[in-house]
C-alpha positions in Angstrom: 103.9 147.6 111.8 103.5 144.9 108.9 100.1 145.1 106.1 97.7 142.0 106.7 96.8 140.2 104.0 93.9 141.4 102.1 91.5 138.9 100.4 90.6 139.9 96.7 88.7 138.8 93.8 92.3 137.2 92.3 93.2 135.9 96.0 90.2 134.7 98.1 91.7 133.1 101.3 93.9 136.6 102.1 97.2 134.9 102.7 100.1 137.0 100.6 100.9 134.1 97.9 97.5 132.8 97.6 98.2 129.4 99.6 95.4 128.4 101.7 96.2 129.4 105.9 96.1 126.8 108.5 92.5 128.8 109.3 91.3 128.0 106.1 92.3 124.3 106.3 90.6 124.0 110.1 87.8 125.6 109.0 86.9 123.2 105.8 88.3 120.1 108.6 85.4 121.1 110.7 82.8 121.5 108.4 83.5 118.3 106.7 83.4 116.6 110.0 80.3 118.0 110.7 78.5 116.9 107.6 80.1 113.6 108.0 78.8 113.7 111.5 75.3 114.6 110.2 74.8 112.5 107.6 76.4 109.1 109.7 73.7 109.9 112.2 70.9 110.6 109.8 72.1 107.2 108.2 72.1 105.1 111.6 68.7 106.4 112.8 66.8 105.7 109.2 68.8 102.0 109.6 68.1 101.1 112.8 64.3 100.3 112.3 65.7 98.2 109.5 68.3 96.1 111.3 66.8 95.5 114.5 68.1 98.5 116.2 70.3 101.6 116.8 73.3 99.4 118.1 73.3 96.9 114.9 72.9 99.9 112.6 76.0 101.5 114.5 78.1 98.7 113.9 76.9 98.4 110.1 78.4 101.7 109.7 81.2 101.1 111.7 81.9 98.2 109.6 81.9 99.8 106.6 84.4 101.8 107.5 86.8 99.2 108.8 85.8 98.1 104.9 87.0 100.8 102.9 89.8 101.4 105.3 91.0 97.5 104.7 90.0 98.1 100.6 92.5 101.0 100.7 95.7 99.1 102.5 95.2 96.6 100.2 94.7 97.8 96.6 96.0 101.7 96.7 100.0 102.1 96.4 102.2 102.9 99.2 103.6 106.0 98.6 105.4 106.9 101.9 109.7 107.9 101.0 108.6 108.4 97.2 109.1 112.2 95.5 105.9 113.5 94.9 107.6 113.4 90.8 107.4 109.8 90.7 103.8 109.6 92.0 102.0 112.2 90.2 101.6 112.6 86.6 102.9 115.8 85.0 100.3 118.3 84.8 100.4 121.1 81.6 
């Protein structure tokens, strides 16, 4: 029988080496999705009367996402195939 990792003050996640576990990552992703969905729907509901309806409001929000993706594609550097040491600055 193996010992289960125990969460402590120095290791709140509970893995033996202190690294995030898959369940912790899934929890953060779920929380981010819930917060993003709530904020997006609240924004759409607030924007709808001002722009002529919920369809137009959702289209505006979708265009903002597309604009962000295009901006990232055009102005952020490609890192595929590069070593981490070449991309990230030295952290002391």
